[in-house]
C-alpha positions in Angstrom: -4.8 -36.5 16.8 -5.7 -34.1 19.7 -3.4 -34.7 22.7 -4.3 -31.8 25.0 -7.7 -30.2 25.7 -8.8 -27.5 28.0 -11.8 -28.3 30.2 -13.6 -25.0 30.6 -14.8 -25.4 34.2 -13.7 -24.3 37.6 -16.0 -26.8 39.4 -13.7 -29.4 40.8 -16.4 -32.1 40.9 -17.3 -31.5 37.3 -13.7 -31.4 36.2 -13.0 -34.8 37.7 -16.1 -36.3 36.0 -15.2 -34.7 32.6 -11.6 -35.9 32.8 -12.6 -39.5 33.7 -15.3 -39.6 31.0 -13.0 -38.1 28.4 -10.3 -40.6 29.0 -12.8 -43.5 29.0 -14.5 -42.3 25.8 -11.2 -41.7 24.0 -9.8 -45.0 25.0 -6.4 -43.5 25.8 -4.9 -40.9 28.1 -5.6 -37.3 27.1 -3.7 -34.4 28.6 -6.2 -32.1 30.4 -5.8 -28.5 31.5 -8.6 -26.5 33.2 -9.8 -23.0 33.5 -8.4 -22.5 37.0 -5.0 -23.9 36.1 -4.7 -21.6 33.1 -6.4 -18.6 34.9 -8.9 -18.3 32.1 -11.4 -15.4 32.2 -14.8 -16.1 33.8 -17.6 -16.4 31.3 -21.0 -14.8 31.8 -23.6 -17.4 30.8 -25.9 -15.2 28.8 -27.3 -18.1 26.7 -30.9 -19.3 27.0 -30.2 -22.9 26.3 -27.6 -25.5 27.6 -26.1 -25.6 24.1 -25.6 -21.8 23.9 -23.9 -21.6 27.3 -21.7 -24.6 26.6 -20.5 -23.0 23.4 -19.9 -19.6 25.1 -17.6 -21.3 27.6 -15.8 -23.5 25.1 -15.2 -20.5 22.7 -13.8 -18.4 25.5 -11.5 -21.1 26.7 -10.2 -21.9 23.2 -9.6 -18.2 22.3 -7.8 -17.5 25.6 -5.7 -20.6 25.7 -5.0 -21.3 22.0 -5.9 -24.9 22.7 -9.0 -27.1 21.8 -11.5 -26.7 24.5 -14.4 -28.7 25.8 -17.1 -27.2 28.0 -20.4 -28.4 29.3 -23.5 -26.8 30.5 -25.9 -28.9 32.5 -28.8 -28.9 34.9 -31.8 -30.5 36.3 -35.1 -30.4 34.4 -38.1 -31.1 36.6 -41.3 -32.2 34.9 -43.8 -30.4 37.2 -41.7 -27.2 37.0 -41.9 -27.1 33.2 -38.2 -28.0 32.9 -36.9 -25.7 35.6 -34.5 -25.1 37.2 -32.9 -25.9 33.8 -30.1 -23.5 32.9 -30.6 -21.8 36.3 -29.8 -25.0 38.3 -26.5 -23.8 39.8 -28.1 -20.6 41.0 -31.6 -21.7 41.8 -31.5 -20.3 45.3 -30.0 -17.0 44.2 -26.3 -17.8 44.9 -24.3 -19.5 42.2 -22.9 -22.9 43.3 -24.6 -23.1 46.7 -25.5 -26.8 46.3 -27.1 -27.2 49.7 -29.3 -24.1 49.4 -30.3 -25.0 45.8 -31.2 -28.6 46.8 -33.2 -27.5 49.9 -35.2 -24.9 47.9 -36.1 -27.4 45.3 -37.2 -30.0 47.9 -39.4 -27.3 49.6 -41.0 -26.4 46.3 -41.8 -30.0 45.6 -42.9 -30.9 49.1 -46.6 -31.5 48.2 -45.9 -33.2 44.8 -46.7 -36.9 45.0 -44.1 -39.5 44.1 -45.7 -40.4 40.7 -45.3 -36.8 39.5 -41.6 -36.2 40.7 -40.1 -37.1 37.3 -36.9 -35.3 36.3 -33.9 -35.5 34.1 -30.4 -34.2 34.2 -29.6 -32.6 30.8 -26.1 -31.9 29.5 -24.8 -30.1 26.4 -21.1 -30.8 25.7 -19.4 -28.4 23.3 -16.0 -28.7 21.5 -14.3 -25.6 20.0 -11.0 -25.7 18.2 -9.1 -22.4 17.6 -9.3 -23.4 13.9 -13.0 -22.7 14.0 -14.3 -26.2 14.4 -17.4 -26.4 16.7 -19.5 -29.3 17.8 -22.3 -29.7 20.4 -24.0 -32.9 21.6 -26.7 -33.4 24.1 -27.2 -36.1 26.7 -30.1 -36.9 29.1 -30.2 -38.9 32.4 -33.8 -39.8 33.2 -35.1 -40.4 36.7 -37.2 -39.0 39.6 -36.6 -36.9 42.7 -36.3 -38.4 46.2 -37.8 -36.5 49.2 -34.6 -36.3 51.2 -30.9 -36.3 50.2 -29.0 -39.6 50.3 -25.4 -40.5 49.5 -22.0 -39.0 49.8 -20.7 -38.9 46.2 -21.3 -36.5 43.4 -22.4 -32.9 43.7 -25.3 -30.5 43.0 -28.6 -32.3 42.9 -27.1 -35.8 42.9 -28.3 -36.6 46.5 -32.0 -36.4 45.5 -31.8 -37.7 41.9 -32.8 -41.4 41.5 -32.0 -42.7 38.1 -34.7 -44.6 36.2 -34.6 -48.3 37.0 -32.6 -47.8 40.2 -33.5 -47.2 43.9 -30.3 -45.4 44.7 -29.6 -41.7 44.2 -26.9 -40.5 41.9 -24.9 -39.6 45.1 -25.1 -43.3 46.2 -23.6 -44.5 43.0 -19.8 -45.1 42.8 -18.2 -42.4 40.7 -17.3 -44.8 37.9 -20.9 -46.2 37.8 -22.4 -42.7 37.5 -19.8 -41.7 34.9 -20.9 -44.7 32.8 -24.6 -43.7 32.8 -24.9 -39.9 33.3 -26.1 -37.1 31.1 -22.5 -35.8 31.0 -21.2 -39.2 29.9 -23.7 -39.5 27.2 -23.1 -36.0 25.8 -19.3 -36.2 26.1 -19.2 -39.7 24.6 -21.2 -38.6 21.6 -18.9 -35.6 21.2 -15.7 -37.6 21.5 -16.9 -40.1 18.9 -16.6 -37.3 16.3 -13.2 -36.0 17.4 -9.7 -37.2 16.6 -9.2 -38.2 20.2 -9.7 -41.9 20.1 -6.9 -44.4 20.5 -6.2 -47.0 17.9 
């Protein structure tokens, strides 16, 4: 049974989501450490897919910490942009992690796109790497469409303009526990945890 895992992220919003989803999927408390707490080295995301980047981060964290590590790589895939921003979601405006600039640039690019063609999905690859060499990756998708203006105070990234399929609220208008039950990250991480010795009896 795995009792402690490293979450290979320095993004506070993502860390909180990952920790909550992990505990829910495992059905028991799991001790969590993160990249900032352990001062793990920054990872250059040189992969060309979500899966490759998630594995890069998990491998680095497991090697540096000596502990099992979970990492995710995720982003927004917009239909009319051929799946972009995709793996470049966090740096779409040119500066990594500038959520407001990324969101505004994307809205500007889609300004003339009619509502019926504003389909998009959040995509997540969740990777597990154990120092013993075990590696697993699972994908999750959260289908929806893009609003024309940001709404809501929860979440991060593109959540304020992403409207999940079958809902009229943005992801940023969902309560955190509601988003965590439905999101791309929840689906990928739940599929991953189902194959790991993390679940309570």
